[in-house]
VMD Tcl script that builds the backbone (N, CA, C; Angstrom):
set m [mol new atoms 552]
animate dup $m
set s [atomselect $m all]
$s set {name element resname resid chain x y z} {
  {N N MET 1 A 146.751 -18.562 150.753}
  {CA C MET 1 A 148.075 -19.174 151.037}
  {C C MET 1 A 148.176 -20.286 150.861}
  {N N TRP 2 A 147.582 -20.880 151.887}
  {CA C TRP 2 A 147.819 -23.146 151.962}
  {C C TRP 2 A 147.722 -23.198 150.602}
  {N N ALA 3 A 147.066 -22.803 149.607}
  {CA C ALA 3 A 147.187 -23.531 148.159}
  {C C ALA 3 A 148.154 -22.822 147.372}
  {N N LEU 4 A 148.549 -21.521 147.770}
  {CA C LEU 4 A 149.755 -21.677 146.752}
  {C C LEU 4 A 151.320 -22.510 147.714}
  {N N ARG 5 A 151.412 -22.657 148.240}
  {CA C ARG 5 A 152.170 -23.183 149.165}
  {C C ARG 5 A 151.991 -24.982 149.096}
  {N N THR 6 A 150.849 -24.750 148.575}
  {CA C THR 6 A 150.942 -26.813 148.021}
  {C C THR 6 A 150.859 -26.728 146.632}
  {N N VAL 7 A 150.544 -25.704 145.779}
  {CA C VAL 7 A 151.029 -25.784 144.400}
  {C C VAL 7 A 152.689 -25.807 143.937}
  {N N PHE 8 A 153.119 -24.914 144.734}
  {CA C PHE 8 A 154.458 -24.756 144.534}
  {C C PHE 8 A 155.336 -25.889 145.406}
  {N N CYS 9 A 155.013 -26.487 147.148}
  {CA C CYS 9 A 154.984 -28.005 146.849}
  {C C CYS 9 A 155.094 -28.985 145.969}
  {N N PHE 10 A 154.078 -28.973 145.356}
  {CA C PHE 10 A 153.919 -29.939 144.063}
  {C C PHE 10 A 154.807 -29.670 143.122}
  {N N LEU 11 A 155.002 -28.776 142.828}
  {CA C LEU 11 A 156.166 -27.822 141.465}
  {C C LEU 11 A 157.626 -28.249 142.115}
  {N N GLY 12 A 157.336 -27.965 143.246}
  {CA C GLY 12 A 158.740 -29.154 143.683}
  {C C GLY 12 A 159.574 -30.361 143.558}
  {N N VAL 13 A 158.230 -31.191 143.397}
  {CA C VAL 13 A 157.763 -32.434 143.816}
  {C C VAL 13 A 157.916 -32.852 142.394}
  {N N LEU 14 A 157.161 -32.234 141.424}
  {CA C LEU 14 A 157.713 -32.460 139.870}
  {C C LEU 14 A 158.922 -32.458 139.177}
  {N N SER 15 A 159.203 -31.419 139.454}
  {CA C SER 15 A 161.070 -30.650 139.211}
  {C C SER 15 A 162.224 -31.921 139.920}
  {N N LEU 16 A 161.411 -32.375 141.290}
  {CA C LEU 16 A 162.886 -33.259 141.654}
  {C C LEU 16 A 162.284 -34.864 140.323}
  {N N VAL 17 A 161.510 -35.090 140.460}
  {CA C VAL 17 A 160.564 -36.758 139.293}
  {C C VAL 17 A 161.263 -36.444 138.104}
  {N N SER 18 A 161.220 -34.870 137.735}
  {CA C SER 18 A 161.446 -35.055 136.298}
  {C C SER 18 A 163.270 -34.731 136.357}
  {N N ALA 19 A 163.864 -34.585 137.005}
  {CA C ALA 19 A 165.246 -35.142 136.684}
  {C C ALA 19 A 165.634 -35.971 137.837}
  {N N SER 20 A 165.419 -36.855 137.809}
  {CA C SER 20 A 165.373 -38.727 138.572}
  {C C SER 20 A 165.275 -39.031 137.366}
  {N N LEU 21 A 163.961 -38.724 136.680}
  {CA C LEU 21 A 163.815 -39.952 134.989}
  {C C LEU 21 A 164.401 -39.020 134.149}
  {N N ILE 22 A 165.366 -37.950 134.021}
  {CA C ILE 22 A 166.234 -36.856 133.149}
  {C C ILE 22 A 167.122 -38.166 133.122}
  {N N THR 23 A 167.939 -38.298 134.685}
  {CA C THR 23 A 168.900 -38.757 135.017}
  {C C THR 23 A 169.337 -40.364 134.966}
  {N N THR 24 A 167.975 -40.960 134.832}
  {CA C THR 24 A 167.938 -42.556 134.486}
  {C C THR 24 A 167.729 -42.736 133.138}
  {N N ALA 25 A 167.561 -41.497 132.488}
  {CA C ALA 25 A 167.366 -42.188 130.730}
  {C C ALA 25 A 168.935 -41.667 129.957}
  {N N SER 26 A 169.383 -40.851 130.712}
  {CA C SER 26 A 170.603 -40.754 130.503}
  {C C SER 26 A 172.150 -41.620 130.828}
  {N N ALA 27 A 171.182 -42.348 132.036}
  {CA C ALA 27 A 172.443 -43.008 132.461}
  {C C ALA 27 A 172.047 -44.724 131.889}
  {N N ALA 28 A 171.023 -45.165 131.197}
  {CA C ALA 28 A 170.557 -46.020 130.340}
  {C C ALA 28 A 171.772 -46.941 129.702}
  {N N SER 29 A 171.563 -48.108 129.964}
  {CA C SER 29 A 172.819 -49.098 129.481}
  {C C SER 29 A 172.962 -49.201 128.437}
  {N N VAL 30 A 174.256 -49.006 127.457}
  {CA C VAL 30 A 174.482 -49.026 126.025}
  {C C VAL 30 A 175.180 -50.486 126.045}
  {N N GLY 31 A 175.767 -51.117 126.970}
  {CA C GLY 31 A 175.906 -52.399 126.922}
  {C C GLY 31 A 176.883 -53.041 128.280}
  {N N LYS 32 A 178.034 -53.628 128.521}
  {CA C LYS 32 A 178.533 -54.160 129.723}
  {C C LYS 32 A 179.412 -54.892 129.170}
  {N N VAL 33 A 180.183 -54.750 130.477}
  {CA C VAL 33 A 181.721 -55.392 130.381}
  {C C VAL 33 A 181.510 -57.087 130.328}
  {N N THR 34 A 182.461 -57.313 129.809}
  {CA C THR 34 A 182.286 -58.909 129.100}
  {C C THR 34 A 183.991 -59.648 129.487}
  {N N ARG 35 A 184.760 -59.128 129.480}
  {CA C ARG 35 A 186.013 -59.209 129.968}
  {C C ARG 35 A 186.720 -58.373 130.862}
  {N N VAL 36 A 187.405 -58.559 131.589}
  {CA C VAL 36 A 188.375 -57.804 132.528}
  {C C VAL 36 A 189.725 -58.431 132.664}
  {N N GLN 37 A 190.820 -57.863 132.374}
  {CA C GLN 37 A 192.035 -58.287 132.586}
  {C C GLN 37 A 192.856 -57.240 133.428}
  {N N LYS 38 A 193.201 -57.376 134.982}
  {CA C LYS 38 A 193.901 -57.184 135.877}
  {C C LYS 38 A 193.074 -55.442 136.089}
  {N N GLN 39 A 193.616 -53.983 135.880}
  {CA C GLN 39 A 192.993 -52.957 137.057}
  {C C GLN 39 A 192.244 -52.194 135.375}
  {N N ALA 40 A 190.684 -51.943 135.956}
  {CA C ALA 40 A 190.061 -51.863 134.702}
  {C C ALA 40 A 188.599 -50.674 135.151}
  {N N GLN 41 A 188.137 -49.506 134.836}
  {CA C GLN 41 A 187.312 -49.113 135.217}
  {C C GLN 41 A 186.441 -48.323 134.492}
  {N N VAL 42 A 185.195 -48.373 134.788}
  {CA C VAL 42 A 183.788 -47.863 133.862}
  {C C VAL 42 A 183.841 -46.759 134.725}
  {N N GLY 43 A 183.803 -45.541 134.350}
  {CA C GLY 43 A 183.244 -44.165 135.178}
  {C C GLY 43 A 184.179 -44.733 136.472}
  {N N SER 44 A 183.703 -44.373 138.048}
  {CA C SER 44 A 184.268 -44.140 138.719}
  {C C SER 44 A 184.323 -45.954 139.199}
  {N N ARG 45 A 184.129 -46.650 138.786}
  {CA C ARG 45 A 183.776 -47.806 139.535}
  {C C ARG 45 A 184.492 -48.787 138.672}
  {N N PRO 46 A 185.206 -49.493 139.799}
  {CA C PRO 46 A 186.379 -50.732 139.243}
  {C C PRO 46 A 185.429 -51.989 138.488}
  {N N ALA 47 A 185.712 -51.888 137.202}
  {CA C ALA 47 A 185.035 -52.967 136.123}
  {C C ALA 47 A 185.404 -54.379 136.746}
  {N N LYS 48 A 184.259 -55.491 136.500}
  {CA C LYS 48 A 183.910 -56.335 136.474}
  {C C LYS 48 A 183.018 -56.990 135.322}
  {N N VAL 49 A 182.920 -58.229 135.376}
  {CA C VAL 49 A 182.344 -58.765 134.115}
  {C C VAL 49 A 180.739 -58.523 135.036}
  {N N GLY 50 A 180.226 -58.140 133.766}
  {CA C GLY 50 A 178.831 -57.463 133.931}
  {C C GLY 50 A 178.486 -56.280 134.612}
  {N N THR 51 A 179.478 -56.081 134.842}
  {CA C THR 51 A 179.435 -53.913 134.776}
  {C C THR 51 A 178.679 -53.103 133.657}
  {N N SER 52 A 177.583 -52.799 134.012}
  {CA C SER 52 A 176.755 -51.870 132.520}
  {C C SER 52 A 177.782 -50.884 132.315}
  {N N VAL 53 A 177.257 -50.182 131.286}
  {CA C VAL 53 A 177.795 -49.180 130.311}
  {C C VAL 53 A 177.214 -48.140 129.622}
  {N N SER 54 A 177.625 -47.253 129.947}
  {CA C SER 54 A 176.274 -46.165 129.643}
  {C C SER 54 A 176.991 -44.842 129.606}
  {N N MET 55 A 176.288 -44.107 128.311}
  {CA C MET 55 A 176.958 -43.139 127.313}
  {C C MET 55 A 177.088 -41.983 128.844}
  {N N ASN 56 A 178.327 -41.620 128.170}
  {CA C ASN 56 A 179.431 -40.434 128.745}
  {C C ASN 56 A 179.908 -40.877 129.771}
  {N N GLN 57 A 180.443 -42.219 130.062}
  {CA C GLN 57 A 181.600 -42.746 130.501}
  {C C GLN 57 A 182.791 -42.969 129.851}
  {N N ARG 58 A 183.738 -42.913 130.857}
  {CA C ARG 58 A 185.184 -43.124 130.357}
  {C C ARG 58 A 185.162 -44.457 131.271}
  {N N LEU 59 A 185.347 -45.269 130.280}
  {CA C LEU 59 A 186.496 -46.306 130.219}
  {C C LEU 59 A 187.966 -46.417 130.312}
  {N N ARG 60 A 188.667 -46.362 130.931}
  {CA C ARG 60 A 189.950 -47.006 131.770}
  {C C ARG 60 A 190.595 -47.612 131.953}
  {N N THR 61 A 192.099 -48.437 131.321}
  {CA C THR 61 A 192.758 -49.891 131.655}
  {C C THR 61 A 193.906 -49.065 132.604}
  {N N GLY 62 A 194.603 -49.508 133.070}
  {CA C GLY 62 A 195.956 -49.825 133.934}
  {C C GLY 62 A 197.022 -50.501 133.297}
  {N N PRO 63 A 198.072 -50.576 133.509}
  {CA C PRO 63 A 198.807 -50.706 133.281}
  {C C PRO 63 A 199.052 -52.870 132.924}
  {N N GLY 64 A 199.509 -53.209 132.316}
  {CA C GLY 64 A 199.420 -54.504 131.451}
  {C C GLY 64 A 197.560 -55.020 131.535}
  {N N SER 65 A 196.873 -53.780 131.795}
  {CA C SER 65 A 194.998 -54.143 131.971}
  {C C SER 65 A 194.259 -54.639 130.291}
  {N N ARG 66 A 192.897 -54.618 130.415}
  {CA C ARG 66 A 192.146 -55.646 129.514}
  {C C ARG 66 A 191.085 -54.762 129.639}
  {N N LEU 67 A 190.229 -54.450 128.878}
  {CA C LEU 67 A 189.007 -54.146 129.128}
  {C C LEU 67 A 188.585 -54.074 127.880}
  {N N GLN 68 A 187.122 -55.487 127.789}
  {CA C GLN 68 A 186.409 -55.281 126.786}
  {C C GLN 68 A 184.969 -55.055 127.287}
  {N N ILE 69 A 184.241 -54.275 126.025}
  {CA C ILE 69 A 183.041 -54.101 126.249}
  {C C ILE 69 A 182.253 -55.027 125.076}
  {N N THR 70 A 180.717 -55.431 125.726}
  {CA C THR 70 A 180.024 -55.489 124.270}
  {C C THR 70 A 178.570 -54.437 124.612}
  {N N PHE 71 A 178.550 -54.276 123.588}
  {CA C PHE 71 A 177.123 -53.596 123.639}
  {C C PHE 71 A 175.863 -53.769 122.685}
  {N N VAL 72 A 174.909 -53.283 123.192}
  {CA C VAL 72 A 173.708 -54.523 123.418}
  {C C VAL 72 A 173.349 -54.778 121.439}
  {N N ASP 73 A 174.098 -54.327 120.724}
  {CA C ASP 73 A 173.659 -54.549 119.572}
  {C C ASP 73 A 174.761 -55.777 118.663}
  {N N GLY 74 A 175.582 -56.233 119.864}
  {CA C GLY 74 A 176.533 -56.751 119.718}
  {C C GLY 74 A 178.166 -55.978 119.310}
  {N N THR 75 A 178.305 -55.146 119.290}
  {CA C THR 75 A 179.433 -54.836 118.628}
  {C C THR 75 A 180.812 -54.769 119.744}
  {N N ASN 76 A 181.927 -55.612 119.624}
  {CA C ASN 76 A 183.078 -55.065 120.861}
  {C C ASN 76 A 183.767 -54.370 120.331}
  {N N LEU 77 A 184.046 -54.006 121.871}
  {CA C LEU 77 A 185.496 -52.860 121.754}
  {C C LEU 77 A 186.385 -53.629 122.984}
  {N N THR 78 A 187.563 -53.409 122.684}
  {CA C THR 78 A 188.156 -53.989 123.587}
  {C C THR 78 A 189.777 -52.721 123.931}
  {N N LEU 79 A 190.161 -52.569 125.196}
  {CA C LEU 79 A 190.947 -51.027 125.315}
  {C C LEU 79 A 191.787 -52.103 125.665}
  {N N GLY 80 A 193.615 -51.929 125.260}
  {CA C GLY 80 A 194.467 -52.373 125.587}
  {C C GLY 80 A 195.294 -51.554 126.793}
  {N N GLU 81 A 196.144 -51.828 127.389}
  {CA C GLU 81 A 196.617 -51.048 128.676}
  {C C GLU 81 A 196.807 -49.626 128.452}
  {N N ASN 82 A 196.636 -48.906 129.738}
  {CA C ASN 82 A 196.614 -47.600 129.923}
  {C C ASN 82 A 195.930 -47.076 128.262}
  {N N ALA 83 A 194.456 -47.397 128.315}
  {CA C ALA 83 A 194.182 -46.721 127.417}
  {C C ALA 83 A 192.554 -46.150 127.713}
  {N N SER 84 A 192.222 -45.461 127.495}
  {CA C SER 84 A 190.578 -43.796 127.966}
  {C C SER 84 A 190.129 -44.450 126.791}
  {N N VAL 85 A 188.957 -44.408 126.945}
  {CA C VAL 85 A 187.623 -43.942 125.562}
  {C C VAL 85 A 186.657 -43.856 126.947}
  {N N VAL 86 A 185.649 -42.851 125.991}
  {CA C VAL 86 A 184.268 -42.065 126.657}
  {C C VAL 86 A 183.024 -43.106 125.631}
  {N N VAL 87 A 182.328 -43.535 125.726}
  {CA C VAL 87 A 181.154 -43.682 124.695}
  {C C VAL 87 A 180.218 -42.255 124.811}
  {N N ASP 88 A 180.098 -41.432 123.646}
  {CA C ASP 88 A 179.947 -40.323 123.411}
  {C C ASP 88 A 178.457 -40.145 123.042}
  {N N LYS 89 A 177.941 -41.399 122.628}
  {CA C LYS 89 A 176.356 -41.687 121.667}
  {C C LYS 89 A 176.693 -43.201 121.389}
  {N N PHE 90 A 175.496 -43.431 121.508}
  {CA C PHE 90 A 175.031 -44.727 121.475}
  {C C PHE 90 A 173.809 -44.927 121.218}
  {N N VAL 91 A 173.288 -45.024 119.913}
  {CA C VAL 91 A 171.774 -45.621 119.182}
  {C C VAL 91 A 171.703 -46.784 118.240}
  {N N TYR 92 A 170.528 -47.600 118.462}
  {CA C TYR 92 A 170.295 -48.422 118.167}
  {C C TYR 92 A 168.782 -49.046 117.727}
  {N N ASN 93 A 168.488 -48.438 116.903}
  {CA C ASN 93 A 166.714 -49.093 116.547}
  {C C ASN 93 A 166.425 -49.464 115.789}
  {N N PRO 94 A 166.423 -51.232 115.452}
  {CA C PRO 94 A 166.266 -52.229 114.518}
  {C C PRO 94 A 164.833 -52.241 113.696}
  {N N ALA 95 A 164.324 -51.599 114.138}
  {CA C ALA 95 A 162.972 -51.830 113.457}
  {C C ALA 95 A 162.595 -50.283 113.322}
  {N N LYS 96 A 163.719 -49.414 112.881}
  {CA C LYS 96 A 164.018 -48.140 111.660}
  {C C LYS 96 A 165.039 -48.271 111.200}
  {N N SER 97 A 166.204 -49.353 111.257}
  {CA C SER 97 A 167.344 -49.532 110.643}
  {C C SER 97 A 167.923 -48.101 110.983}
  {N N THR 98 A 167.820 -48.080 111.921}
  {CA C THR 98 A 169.091 -47.007 111.784}
  {C C THR 98 A 170.484 -47.321 113.526}
  {N N GLY 99 A 171.537 -46.504 113.431}
  {CA C GLY 99 A 172.105 -46.958 114.522}
  {C C GLY 99 A 173.185 -45.933 114.865}
  {N N ALA 100 A 173.712 -45.269 115.276}
  {CA C ALA 100 A 174.819 -45.049 115.620}
  {C C ALA 100 A 175.752 -45.040 116.677}
  {N N MET 101 A 176.457 -44.577 116.714}
  {CA C MET 101 A 177.783 -45.019 117.875}
  {C C MET 101 A 178.874 -43.789 117.615}
  {N N ALA 102 A 179.669 -43.075 118.737}
  {CA C ALA 102 A 180.389 -41.804 119.247}
  {C C ALA 102 A 181.608 -42.541 119.921}
  {N N LEU 103 A 182.542 -42.661 119.849}
  {CA C LEU 103 A 183.696 -42.829 120.531}
  {C C LEU 103 A 184.483 -42.045 120.921}
  {N N SER 104 A 185.304 -41.772 122.396}
  {CA C SER 104 A 186.052 -41.122 121.718}
  {C C SER 104 A 187.406 -41.638 122.338}
  {N N SER 105 A 188.711 -41.889 121.993}
  {CA C SER 105 A 189.833 -42.373 122.374}
  {C C SER 105 A 190.995 -41.091 122.500}
  {N N ALA 106 A 191.295 -41.183 124.065}
  {CA C ALA 106 A 192.066 -40.174 124.304}
  {C C ALA 106 A 193.608 -40.954 124.539}
  {N N LYS 107 A 193.667 -42.433 124.846}
  {CA C LYS 107 A 195.197 -42.807 124.536}
  {C C LYS 107 A 195.230 -44.089 124.356}
  {N N GLY 108 A 196.207 -44.558 124.212}
  {CA C GLY 108 A 196.366 -46.249 124.116}
  {C C GLY 108 A 195.551 -46.905 123.124}
  {N N ALA 109 A 195.602 -48.324 122.834}
  {CA C ALA 109 A 195.184 -48.875 121.725}
  {C C ALA 109 A 194.004 -49.365 122.405}
  {N N VAL 110 A 192.860 -49.300 121.348}
  {CA C VAL 110 A 191.750 -50.215 120.902}
  {C C VAL 110 A 191.119 -51.232 119.463}
  {N N ARG 111 A 190.309 -51.591 119.733}
  {CA C ARG 111 A 190.133 -52.692 118.640}
  {C C ARG 111 A 188.481 -52.714 119.087}
  {N N PHE 112 A 188.135 -52.765 117.953}
  {CA C PHE 112 A 186.659 -51.992 117.542}
  {C C PHE 112 A 186.299 -53.679 116.345}
  {N N SER 113 A 185.071 -54.097 116.701}
  {CA C SER 113 A 184.182 -54.606 115.924}
  {C C SER 113 A 182.847 -54.399 115.801}
  {N N THR 114 A 182.845 -54.091 115.140}
  {CA C THR 114 A 181.296 -53.669 114.649}
  {C C THR 114 A 180.117 -54.507 114.557}
  {N N GLY 115 A 178.789 -54.429 115.717}
  {CA C GLY 115 A 177.911 -55.116 115.592}
  {C C GLY 115 A 176.899 -54.866 114.434}
  {N N LYS 116 A 175.512 -55.287 114.989}
  {CA C LYS 116 A 174.636 -55.480 114.149}
  {C C LYS 116 A 174.157 -53.766 113.476}
  {N N ILE 117 A 175.032 -52.480 114.089}
  {CA C ILE 117 A 174.777 -51.271 113.794}
  {C C ILE 117 A 175.607 -51.402 112.330}
  {N N GLY 118 A 176.299 -51.932 112.375}
  {CA C GLY 118 A 177.253 -52.100 110.517}
  {C C GLY 118 A 176.343 -52.365 109.420}
  {N N SER 119 A 174.952 -52.979 109.787}
  {CA C SER 119 A 174.623 -53.718 108.651}
  {C C SER 119 A 173.460 -52.858 108.777}
  {N N MET 120 A 172.827 -52.038 109.812}
  {CA C MET 120 A 172.150 -50.805 109.715}
  {C C MET 120 A 172.196 -49.869 107.728}
  {N N LYS 121 A 170.975 -49.683 107.281}
  {CA C LYS 121 A 170.417 -48.798 106.388}
  {C C LYS 121 A 171.307 -47.418 106.755}
  {N N LYS 122 A 170.922 -46.500 107.680}
  {CA C LYS 122 A 171.951 -45.180 108.320}
  {C C LYS 122 A 172.463 -45.514 109.685}
  {N N LYS 123 A 173.354 -45.548 109.031}
  {CA C LYS 123 A 174.155 -46.071 110.566}
  {C C LYS 123 A 175.576 -44.803 110.021}
  {N N ASP 124 A 176.044 -44.339 111.677}
  {CA C ASP 124 A 177.312 -43.587 111.533}
  {C C ASP 124 A 178.060 -43.809 112.865}
  {N N VAL 125 A 179.323 -44.414 112.780}
  {CA C VAL 125 A 180.452 -44.909 113.796}
  {C C VAL 125 A 181.276 -44.045 113.502}
  {N N THR 126 A 181.455 -43.299 114.907}
  {CA C THR 126 A 182.973 -43.051 114.807}
  {C C THR 126 A 183.770 -43.270 115.234}
  {N N VAL 127 A 185.383 -43.228 115.688}
  {CA C VAL 127 A 185.640 -43.180 116.608}
  {C C VAL 127 A 186.811 -41.870 116.263}
  {N N SER 128 A 186.452 -41.122 117.344}
  {CA C SER 128 A 187.693 -39.944 117.450}
  {C C SER 128 A 188.857 -40.002 118.419}
  {N N THR 129 A 190.398 -39.432 117.925}
  {CA C THR 129 A 191.452 -39.282 118.295}
  {C C THR 129 A 192.115 -38.793 118.907}
  {N N PRO 130 A 192.799 -38.103 118.958}
  {CA C PRO 130 A 193.434 -36.431 118.892}
  {C C PRO 130 A 193.967 -36.047 117.675}
  {N N SER 131 A 194.011 -37.476 117.278}
  {CA C SER 131 A 195.451 -37.390 115.801}
  {C C SER 131 A 194.656 -37.207 114.716}
  {N N ALA 132 A 192.755 -37.838 114.911}
  {CA C ALA 132 A 192.220 -38.129 113.424}
  {C C ALA 132 A 191.046 -38.918 114.292}
  {N N ALA 133 A 190.070 -38.911 112.885}
  {CA C ALA 133 A 188.771 -39.003 113.460}
  {C C ALA 133 A 188.217 -40.541 112.543}
  {N N LEU 134 A 188.054 -41.688 112.740}
  {CA C LEU 134 A 187.963 -42.843 112.238}
  {C C LEU 134 A 186.139 -42.670 111.925}
  {N N ALA 135 A 186.094 -42.943 110.637}
  {CA C ALA 135 A 184.669 -43.542 110.721}
  {C C ALA 135 A 184.504 -44.893 109.952}
  {N N VAL 136 A 184.058 -45.746 110.910}
  {CA C VAL 136 A 183.591 -47.099 110.617}
  {C C VAL 136 A 182.677 -47.351 109.857}
  {N N ARG 137 A 183.044 -48.536 108.894}
  {CA C ARG 137 A 181.712 -48.624 108.032}
  {C C ARG 137 A 181.905 -50.665 107.834}
  {N N GLY 138 A 181.272 -50.893 109.077}
  {CA C GLY 138 A 180.730 -51.577 109.244}
  {C C GLY 138 A 182.374 -52.830 108.668}
  {N N THR 139 A 182.984 -53.372 110.530}
  {CA C THR 139 A 184.369 -53.710 110.457}
  {C C THR 139 A 184.599 -54.088 111.298}
  {N N GLU 140 A 186.077 -54.338 111.022}
  {CA C GLU 140 A 187.172 -54.618 112.703}
  {C C GLU 140 A 188.575 -53.700 111.872}
  {N N PHE 141 A 188.719 -53.141 113.351}
  {CA C PHE 141 A 189.805 -52.199 112.972}
  {C C PHE 141 A 190.914 -52.110 114.495}
  {N N TRP 142 A 192.481 -52.386 114.254}
  {CA C TRP 142 A 192.561 -52.051 115.699}
  {C C TRP 142 A 192.937 -50.883 115.210}
  {N N MET 143 A 193.400 -49.884 116.625}
  {CA C MET 143 A 194.223 -48.512 116.357}
  {C C MET 143 A 194.864 -48.680 117.554}
  {N N GLY 144 A 195.983 -47.424 117.918}
  {CA C GLY 144 A 196.425 -47.450 118.582}
  {C C GLY 144 A 198.519 -46.663 118.362}
  {N N PRO 145 A 199.207 -46.605 119.217}
  {CA C PRO 145 A 199.981 -46.295 118.948}
  {C C PRO 145 A 201.277 -47.137 118.673}
  {N N ILE 146 A 201.795 -46.887 117.863}
  {CA C ILE 146 A 203.375 -47.899 117.339}
  {C C ILE 146 A 203.770 -47.263 116.983}
  {N N ASP 147 A 205.507 -47.534 116.717}
  {CA C ASP 147 A 206.890 -46.492 116.758}
  {C C ASP 147 A 206.512 -45.151 117.022}
  {N N GLY 148 A 206.118 -45.300 117.869}
  {CA C GLY 148 A 206.139 -43.695 117.901}
  {C C GLY 148 A 204.597 -42.136 117.507}
  {N N HIS 149 A 203.970 -43.213 116.616}
  {CA C HIS 149 A 203.257 -42.574 116.178}
  {C C HIS 149 A 201.787 -43.300 116.692}
  {N N GLN 150 A 200.300 -42.574 115.909}
  {CA C GLN 150 A 199.498 -43.519 115.998}
  {C C GLN 150 A 198.890 -43.958 114.921}
  {N N GLY 151 A 198.821 -44.982 114.943}
  {CA C GLY 151 A 198.422 -46.178 113.458}
  {C C GLY 151 A 197.143 -46.677 113.840}
  {N N ALA 152 A 196.957 -47.246 112.343}
  {CA C ALA 152 A 195.568 -47.932 112.192}
  {C C ALA 152 A 195.656 -49.244 111.548}
  {N N TYR 153 A 194.880 -50.094 111.586}
  {CA C TYR 153 A 195.256 -51.278 111.193}
  {C C TYR 153 A 193.595 -52.201 110.711}
  {N N VAL 154 A 193.711 -52.432 109.170}
  {CA C VAL 154 A 191.936 -52.757 109.221}
  {C C VAL 154 A 191.836 -54.643 109.196}
  {N N LEU 155 A 191.136 -54.898 110.496}
  {CA C LEU 155 A 191.498 -56.755 109.643}
  {C C LEU 155 A 190.340 -57.154 108.718}
  {N N ASP 156 A 188.845 -56.169 108.970}
  {CA C ASP 156 A 188.006 -56.483 107.940}
  {C C ASP 156 A 186.919 -55.518 107.982}
  {N N GLY 157 A 187.006 -54.792 106.980}
  {CA C GLY 157 A 186.044 -54.272 106.148}
  {C C GLY 157 A 186.943 -52.896 105.606}
  {N N LYS 158 A 186.519 -51.980 106.071}
  {CA C LYS 158 A 187.062 -50.732 105.662}
  {C C LYS 158 A 186.752 -49.338 106.423}
  {N N VAL 159 A 188.182 -48.523 106.727}
  {CA C VAL 159 A 187.697 -47.122 107.405}
  {C C VAL 159 A 187.929 -45.821 107.551}
  {N N ASP 160 A 188.008 -44.654 107.110}
  {CA C ASP 160 A 187.861 -43.564 106.081}
  {C C ASP 160 A 188.614 -42.927 107.423}
  {N N VAL 161 A 189.957 -42.565 107.472}
  {CA C VAL 161 A 190.575 -42.134 108.376}
  {C C VAL 161 A 191.089 -40.696 108.029}
  {N N THR 162 A 190.447 -39.665 108.746}
  {CA C THR 162 A 190.552 -38.071 108.831}
  {C C THR 162 A 191.463 -37.971 109.652}
  {N N SER 163 A 192.406 -36.739 108.867}
  {CA C SER 163 A 193.559 -36.320 109.691}
  {C C SER 163 A 194.246 -34.879 108.795}
  {N N ARG 164 A 194.528 -34.089 109.557}
  {CA C ARG 164 A 194.618 -32.916 109.026}
  {C C ARG 164 A 194.019 -32.451 108.038}
  {N N GLY 165 A 192.693 -32.596 107.832}
  {CA C GLY 165 A 192.064 -32.049 106.723}
  {C C GLY 165 A 191.685 -33.098 105.323}
  {N N ARG 166 A 192.510 -33.841 105.564}
  {CA C ARG 166 A 192.774 -34.826 104.463}
  {C C ARG 166 A 192.136 -36.690 105.182}
  {N N THR 167 A 191.723 -37.268 103.796}
  {CA C THR 167 A 190.358 -38.401 104.440}
  {C C THR 167 A 191.073 -39.478 103.813}
  {N N ALA 168 A 191.694 -40.741 103.998}
  {CA C ALA 168 A 192.244 -41.971 103.433}
  {C C ALA 168 A 191.190 -42.978 103.837}
  {N N ARG 169 A 191.134 -43.340 102.744}
  {CA C ARG 169 A 190.123 -45.451 102.799}
  {C C ARG 169 A 190.916 -45.959 102.982}
  {N N VAL 170 A 191.434 -47.342 104.089}
  {CA C VAL 170 A 191.865 -48.235 104.253}
  {C C VAL 170 A 190.954 -49.186 104.560}
  {N N ASN 171 A 191.397 -49.979 103.454}
  {CA C ASN 171 A 190.628 -51.335 103.000}
  {C C ASN 171 A 191.523 -52.325 104.114}
  {N N ARG 172 A 190.592 -53.715 104.062}
  {CA C ARG 172 A 190.832 -54.824 104.475}
  {C C ARG 172 A 192.365 -55.204 104.750}
  {N N GLY 173 A 193.200 -55.175 105.587}
  {CA C GLY 173 A 194.699 -56.028 105.388}
  {C C GLY 173 A 195.716 -54.991 105.240}
  {N N TYR 174 A 194.786 -53.533 105.142}
  {CA C TYR 174 A 195.824 -52.475 104.870}
  {C C TYR 174 A 196.184 -51.410 106.578}
  {N N GLY 175 A 197.153 -51.403 106.547}
  {CA C GLY 175 A 197.492 -50.108 108.051}
  {C C GLY 175 A 197.664 -48.822 107.324}
  {N N MET 176 A 197.824 -48.182 108.516}
  {CA C MET 176 A 198.116 -46.931 108.041}
  {C C MET 176 A 198.563 -45.474 109.459}
  {N N ASP 177 A 199.802 -45.298 109.096}
  {CA C ASP 177 A 199.715 -44.224 110.280}
  {C C ASP 177 A 199.472 -43.037 109.947}
  {N N ILE 178 A 198.534 -42.991 110.842}
  {CA C ILE 178 A 197.723 -41.490 110.930}
  {C C ILE 178 A 198.053 -40.419 110.222}
  {N N TYR 179 A 199.928 -40.016 110.764}
  {CA C TYR 179 A 200.016 -39.016 110.977}
  {C C TYR 179 A 200.357 -38.915 108.789}
  {N N LYS 180 A 201.252 -40.071 108.780}
  {CA C LYS 180 A 201.525 -39.901 107.479}
  {C C LYS 180 A 201.285 -40.756 106.403}
  {N N ARG 181 A 201.541 -41.973 105.762}
  {CA C ARG 181 A 200.379 -42.860 104.608}
  {C C ARG 181 A 200.752 -43.761 104.780}
  {N N ARG 182 A 199.688 -44.117 103.681}
  {CA C ARG 182 A 199.466 -46.124 103.995}
  {C C ARG 182 A 200.649 -47.120 104.060}
  {N N ARG 183 A 200.543 -48.051 104.551}
  {CA C ARG 183 A 201.977 -48.917 104.117}
  {C C ARG 183 A 200.660 -50.428 104.607}
  {N N ARG 184 A 201.174 -51.364 103.747}
  {CA C ARG 184 A 200.665 -53.251 103.934}
  {C C ARG 184 A 201.054 -53.788 105.135}
}
mol reanalyze $m
mol bondsrecalc $m
mol representation Tube
mol addrep $m
């Protein structure tokens, strides 16, 4: 009987340690706050310079606010006012020249500038919005509300925008109303 209790106690402790390790691994930092203006949050915490950012955390800004995150590869993400973005995925493995990033933008404007992931041999960087998915190709772009629509403007590189089953490539110097057509 004593041996059975010892075994169950050991298994219980082992499961708690395993759960703690899994939580720690999933909460690994993928970047940090490098600029904050006014009211912003990382998860449930107020954002301040140096705040760690992990996968599956919601980044939010309030009225008149800005929040800049710099990821471990040098990618920069800046949220404009009243924005909400979740870091769904971040993989950066320079030894294997692989990288992946997936962000979900629920609302507001964002500016995105690819870091070292953009030069990896195997890369997959996407930003999803309620109206479109943007496949990022080593670039810098802005997207957000403009004139009552969701728009995107490519500052450098190119972005493939998929909306309503159609894909359009937007090159440097071009913008796109995600609902309608390209415009310069």
